[in-house]
Each structure stands twice: as C-alpha cells, then as structure tokens.
N, C-alpha and C positions, 0 to 999 in steps of 0.2 A: 627615575629617569627625567621626570619633569623638572626636579630640583636641579639636576646637573645641566639640563638644557637652559633653565632660567639663569643659572650662574654664567654659563657660556655666553648667553645672549647679553647679559649685563656687562661682562668683560669686553665683548666685541663692541658694544655700544660705547663704552668708555674709550676704547682704543680709537674708534672712528671719530668720536667727538674731539679727542686731542689732535688727531691727524688733520682733521678739517680746520681746526683752529690754528694749528701751526702753519698750514699752507696759506690760510687767509691773512694772517698777520705778518707774513715774511716781508712783503714790500714795505710796510710801515716801519719795520725794525731794520730795514736794509742799511740806513746810515750808521747804526751801531756796529754792524758787521764790517762796514767800510773802515770805521775808526779802529776796530780791533785788528783787522788785517794790516792796516797801515802802521799803526803804533807797534804792533808785535814785530812786523817786518823790520822797522827801523831799529828796534831793540836788538834783534838777532844780528843785523848788519853791523851795529856798533860793537857788540861783543866779539864778532868775528874779526872785524878790522883791527881792533885793539888787542886781540888775542886774549880776551877775558873769558873766564868760565861763566856759563849761564847757571847761576846758583838758584835753585828752586825752593830752598829751605824756607825763606821768608814768605814766598808765594804759597807754599803748602800751609804755613802757619795762618796766612790770611784765609785760605780756603777752609781750614779748620774752624776759624771764627765764623765764617759764613754758615757752615753746617751747624755750629752750636746755636747761632741766632735763629736759623731756620727751625731747628728742633724746639727752641723756646717758643717761637711763633705757633708751631703746630700744637704744642702743649697748652698754650693759652687759648687757642681755638677749641681744643678738646674740652678744656675747663669751662669755656663759655657755653658750649653745647650741653655739657653736663648740668650746669646750673639751670639752663633753660628746660631740661628734662625734669629736674626736680620741681621747678615752679609749675610745670604742666601736669604734675601728678605722678611722675616716674612710671611710665608704661612698661609693659613686658618687653623683653629683649632690648634693653637700653643701649647696649654696645652696638648692636646692629643698626639701630636708629641713628646713633651718633656717627657711626661710620658713613651711613648714607648721607646724612646732612653735611658732614665735613667734605665728602666727595663732591656733593652738589656745589658747595662753595668754591672748592678748588677748581672745578670744571665749568664754573659759571661764565657764560658769554665767551670772551676771548682770553680768559685768564690762562688756559693751558698754553696757548701760543706765546703769550707775553712772558710767561715763566720760562718757557723753553728758549726763546730767542735771547732774553736778557741774560740767562745763565751761560749760554753758549758764547755770546758776544763779550760779556763783561769778565768772565772768569780768566781767559788768556790775557786780557788787558791788565788785570790786577796782578797776575803772576809775573808778567813781563815788567810791570812797574816795580814790583818788589825786587826782581832780579837785577834790574839796572840800578836801583837805589843802592844796593849792596856795593856797586862798583863805582860810586861817585868819587870817593877819595882816590881811586886808581885813575879815573879819567881826568880829574882835576882836583889835586890836593887842596885842602882847606886854605883859601886865600883871601876871603873877604871879611873875616871876623873883626879885624882891627878897623877896617873902613866902616862896618856897620856899627861898631861900638862908638866911633867918632860921630857918625850921623845921629845916633841916639842921643849923644850929648848935646848936639845942636837942638834936637827936638825937646830935650829936657832943659834947655836954656842954661847949659853949663853943668847939669847934673844928669846922671843916668836915670832913665824913666822909672826903673825899679826903686830908686831912692826917693823919687817924687811920690810914688804910691805907698811906700813903706809905712809912713805915719798912720795911714788909714787901714792898710791891710796887714800890717806887721803884728798880728795877734794870732796865737796858735789856732783858736777855733775858726777864725776867718780863713786862715791859710788851708786848714783841713777841709773846710766847706768848699772853697774854690777848687781844691784838688779833686773833691768828690764830683763836682760838676764837670771839671775838665776830663776826668776819666769816663764820665757818662756820655761823652761825645761819641764814643764808639757805638753805644747802644742806640742813641738817637739817630746817628748816621744810618745804621742798618735799618732802623724802623722806617725812616723816610725813603731810603733806597728801595726796600722791599715793597713799600706801599705803592711806589711808582712802577718798579720793574714787574711786580706781580699783580698789577691792576686788572680788573675785569674788562675794562674798556680801554682802547687806545685813545690817545688824545695828543694834541700839539704840545700841551703843557708837560705831559709825561715824557715825550720824546725830547723836548727841550732840556728838561732836568737831567735825563740820563746822558745826553750828549755833553752838556756842560760838566757833568760829573766826570765823564771820560776825559774831556779836555783838561780838567783840573789835575787829574792824577798823572797824565802823561806830560803835558806841556809844563804845568807848574811843578809837579813832583819829580819829574825826570829832567826835562830840557833845561828849565830855568834853575833847577837845583844843581845841575852840573855847571852851568855857566856862572852862577853866583855861589859856588861851593863854600859853605860855612858850617861850623859845628854848633854854635849857639853859646850863650852866656855860661851855661852849666859846665861846659867843657873848655872855656876860655883859659882858665888858669892851668889846665893840663896841657894845652897846646902851646901856651906862651908862659913858661916858668918865670917867676918874678912877680912883680906887682900886677894884680888883676883888680879891676873895678868891681868885680863880682865876688870877691873873697868874702866880704861881710854877708852878702846875700846867701851864699852857699853855706856859710857857718850857721846862719839863722835857720835855713831849711833843714839842715842836718840836725840841729838841736830840737826843732819841732817834731821831726819825724821819729825821734826816740820815744815820744809820749803820745803822739797823735798819728792817725793814719794818713800820712803824706806819701802816697805810693810813688809819686814822681821821682823821689830821691832814689829809691831802690831800682827803678827802671833806668834812671840815668847811669847808675853804677853798672847795671847789666849791659847797657849799650856800649859803654866805654870799654868794658872788659871784652865784649865781643869784637869791638873795633881793633883792640890790641892783638887779640888772638887771630884775627883775620877771618872769623866765621862766627856765626851765632844764630840764635833762634828768632831774634827780633828784627834783624835787618840792619841797614846802614844808618848813618847819622847824617842829617840834613836839616838846616835851619831856615834857609831862604828858598821859597816863600813858606810861611807857616801854613801847612795843609790843614791843621785844625781850624785856623781862622778862615781859610779859603772855603772849605766845605761848610762851615757854620754860616758864612755869609751867603753861600749858594742856597742853603736851606731856608735862610731868612727871605731871600728874594722869591723863592718858590712859595713860601708861606704866605706872602702878601698876595700872590695870585690865587690862593685858596680863599682866605677871608682875613679880616682885620685882626681877629683874635689870635689866629695861628701866626700871622705875620708879626704881631707884637711880641708874642711868646718866643718865637725863634730869633727875633732881633735882640731881645734881652739875653737869650742864651749866647748869641754870637758876641755880645759885648763882654759877658763874663768870660768867654773863651779867650778873647783878645787880652783882657786884663790878666787872666790866669797864665797865658803864655809868657807874659813878662814877669809876673810875680813869682812864678815857679821856675824861672830861669831857663825855660825851654827856648825862648826866642828873644831876639832884639825887637824893639818896637817897630822898626822898619819892616821886619818880616810880616807882622800883622797888617800894617798899612798896605804892603804889597799884596797880601792875600785878599784883602777887601777889594782892592782895585782889580785884581785878576778875576775875582768872582764875577764882577760886573762885566768885564770883557768877555769871559767865557760864556756868560749867559747871553750876551748879545751875539756872539759867534754862533752859538747853538740855535738861537732864534733865526738867524739868517739861513742856516742849513735846513731847519724845519720848513721855513717858508718856501725855500727852493724846492725841497722835496714834495711839498704839497702842490706847488705849481706843476712839477713834472708828473705827479700822479694824476692831477686834474687833466692834463693834456692826454695822458694815456687813456683815461676813462672816456675822453671825448673822441679820440682817434679810433679806438676799437669798435664802438657801435657804428661809426661812419664807414669803417672798412667792411664790416659785416653787411651794411646796407648796400654797398657797392657790389658785393659779391652776389647778393640776392637779385639785384637788378640785372 
C-alpha cells in the first residue's frame, strides 16, 4: 500500500511540476505562438485562395525526423547516466536510478514548460512550411534560374562559381567530405534547436534564436522562395534542355558518386522524380534562398553569443555549407549570399521582438503590484 501511495505521489508531483512550469513559461514563449498562428494562418489562406491541396506528407516526414533525433538525444542521455553509474560503482537497481536521474534532468527548472511550448508552437510552423514548399511551382513556376545563373557569372568574373572552385575541390575525397558535412547540417541544426527549445532556463538569447529560426523558415523558406522561385544548378539542364553551364559539374558529381558516398546526387534524383510525379516524400524544390546557408549562418551568430570557440566552430561550419551548396550543385552562389544576409536580418528582427516583449512584460510586472496596492488601500 505504501509503495502504491509512493508511486502515486511521485506521479502527482511530476504532473504538478510540469503543469506549474508550463503556466509559468507561457508568457515568455507567447511570441512563438503568435508566429505559429500568423504563419500557419497565412499558409492556410494561400492554399485556400489558390485552390491548392494542403499536403502534410513532407511535414510528417519532418516530424518523423524530429522524433528520431529526440530518441537519439534520450538514448545519449541514458548512455551518459549509465556511464556515470559505472564510474560510481554500479549500485543496486541501476535502471531505477537512471530513470530518476533522467526524469530530474528533463523536469529541471523550467525545462518542462520550454519543451511543451516549443513543440506546440514550432511543430505546426514546420508542417505548414513543408506543405507550402510543396506548392511553390504551382504558385510561381521556376522563373529565376537563368537570372541567378547570369548573376553568378558576374560574381565569378565571367565564370560560374563552381568552375572557380573546381580546381581546389574537384577531387573525389574532398567532394565526399564536403557532402558528409553538408548532410550533417540536419544533425547540427536539431542539436542547436533542441538545446534552445528544451533549455532548463528561459533567456532572451533562447527566444531570439527560436524566433529567428521561425522567421527563416517562413519568410525565407516560403515567402521569398515563392517570390524568387528557382530550382538550382542541379536541375538547370532538366528545366532548360540544351546547353547548360552545369553539365560538366553534374557529370563530375555523377562519376564521383559511383565510387564515393556523395548522397546529394541520389537525393537530387529523388527530388526531381517527386517533382515530375507531383508528390513525394521529401517535399518541393526551392533554391533561393539557401536554407542550409541561412540556418548555418543563424547558428554561427548564435554561437558567437555563447562563446568564441563555439562561434568560430559554427562559422567554419557555415563556410563549408556555403561552399558545399555551390560545389554539390544545390545552389547558385547568390542563394548563399542571400541566405547570409537574411540570417542577419532575421536575427535583428527577432531581437527587436524580444526587446519589445521584455518591455511589455516589465510593464506588466510593474502594473500588477501597483494595482494590488491600490486595492489594499
């Protein structure tokens, strides 16, 4: 009976802790909810006005990735606790102790509230992003590729940027290494996102990153992607039959992928086949702006606010992503330049929202005690 009572008490304490944390952190996370409601509302309105289907397949694919990375994170946490138990002498009932320690970490301070609000606000935002991205060609057929190709030639002083990079990067092992880092973008993005979304304490920096992250995916990944609809160098020859300045580049990547793990080539084939079929697992095609570069630049800006080492590491990562986006034929150079510029703009916009929110919350905290004092008088 005591055991049952103890377990019931523990469960009730856990529920109460989570409930209090969720209530306490709502106002701090309110700007995320505002973005989610606004951006999802716009997405639904656009699909309704243009008579487009709201495809959730790509969004569900994204959610599946979130679940996989969350499971990976919990597994690493469990491994960390297990190693700690071994070092401490491996006491009796190790699984019970591990469960208690993991629960303590997951419910520490305001982590329950931050996890709840982040997932509730960001999940519909990413689903709506993926759904609208699927419809980019229907809203605005690819129209900017030739212009971006010509702009790139200006940047390369008469040559395409990939041609300028090829003498240094055109070696199989270098291409495979760049592709490995490029694909690692997903893992690093989720690590940084989870570190902020699931933080134990709220902070202006956390909210600024999450808001900038939201702005990037909707404004950059949807609004600007529709306005400057383009497919990218890897699809240029398929969109415009005849001479393509990227024919030699694609031939090189195809040749390397036969012997080395250059996964981008297979993904490009899958995306094009999905585009032709009108549906698919990976979602739509969009080059401008480069979201890989935009998010990598955002993470670099965030990193410099943490410390110099993290800032340098994430900046180096962003540089490799920028170079890789060109070398692997995913993007024009102007896509990456736009991505870096937008990252700085979105970071500044998010900072403005955070400061306004803090001023509003400060006034609320000042007004409520004054109101209570007047009632007492």
